[in-house]
C-alpha positions in Angstrom: -14.8 75.4 -75.2 -11.6 76.9 -73.4 -12.4 75.2 -70.3 -12.7 71.9 -72.0 -9.2 72.2 -73.7 -8.1 73.5 -70.7 -9.2 70.4 -68.7 -7.6 68.2 -71.6 -4.6 69.9 -71.1 -4.3 69.0 -67.5 -5.3 65.3 -68.1 -2.7 65.2 -70.9 -0.1 66.4 -68.4 -1.1 64.3 -65.3 -0.8 60.8 -67.5 2.6 62.3 -68.6 3.7 62.8 -65.4 2.3 59.3 -64.5 4.4 57.8 -67.2 7.4 59.1 -66.3 6.9 57.9 -62.8 6.6 54.5 -64.1 9.6 54.6 -66.3 11.8 54.2 -63.4 11.5 50.7 -63.0 14.5 48.7 -60.9 15.7 46.1 -62.5 17.6 43.0 -60.9 21.8 42.8 -62.3 25.2 41.7 -61.1 28.0 44.1 -60.7 31.0 42.5 -63.1 33.3 45.7 -63.1 33.3 48.9 -61.4 35.6 51.8 -63.2 35.7 54.6 -60.8 38.2 56.4 -63.1 35.2 56.7 -66.1 32.5 56.3 -63.8 31.6 53.2 -65.7 29.8 50.2 -64.4 29.6 46.7 -66.1 26.4 45.1 -65.3 24.9 41.2 -66.2 21.1 42.7 -66.5 17.7 41.1 -67.0 15.8 42.6 -69.1 15.3 46.3 -69.3 11.6 46.8 -69.9 11.4 50.6 -70.2 14.2 50.6 -72.6 13.6 47.6 -74.9 16.6 46.0 -74.0 17.0 42.2 -73.6 19.1 40.8 -70.7 22.8 40.9 -71.6 26.0 42.2 -70.0 26.6 46.2 -70.8 28.6 48.6 -69.7 26.8 51.9 -68.0 27.6 55.2 -67.3 27.3 56.7 -63.6 27.0 60.3 -63.1 26.1 60.2 -59.0 29.3 59.2 -56.9 26.6 58.2 -54.3 25.6 55.3 -56.7 29.0 54.5 -58.2 30.0 54.3 -54.5 27.0 51.7 -53.9 28.4 49.3 -56.7 30.8 46.7 -56.0 31.9 43.9 -58.1 29.9 40.4 -57.6 27.4 42.1 -55.9 23.8 41.8 -56.8 21.6 45.0 -57.1 18.5 46.0 -58.2 19.1 49.4 -60.3 17.0 52.0 -62.5 18.8 52.8 -66.1 17.9 55.8 -68.3 19.1 57.3 -71.1 20.9 60.6 -69.9 22.3 63.0 -72.5 22.0 60.2 -75.3 24.0 57.7 -72.6 22.6 54.6 -70.8 23.3 55.5 -67.1 22.5 54.3 -64.0 20.7 56.7 -62.1 19.3 54.8 -59.3 20.7 51.7 -56.9 19.5 49.5 -54.0 
């Protein structure tokens, strides 16, 4: 029984890490405004499926300076948004 419990736990952990990998889905958007002082960006974006959010225009935090440097007003981007410390944050851009 102990072996069965370990196998079940390993399977659950494996599924949890796979789900986390899928959560980082890129979304299309257009940069409306960049505020380097506050490290925020306003994006007009498509639906954020992972966050269950419809398409809209909204402000996101950007913690990483390298990501912030990639954001230019008017640019079409693909980005990943996640909840970081309770704030919607752009974590990746391409």
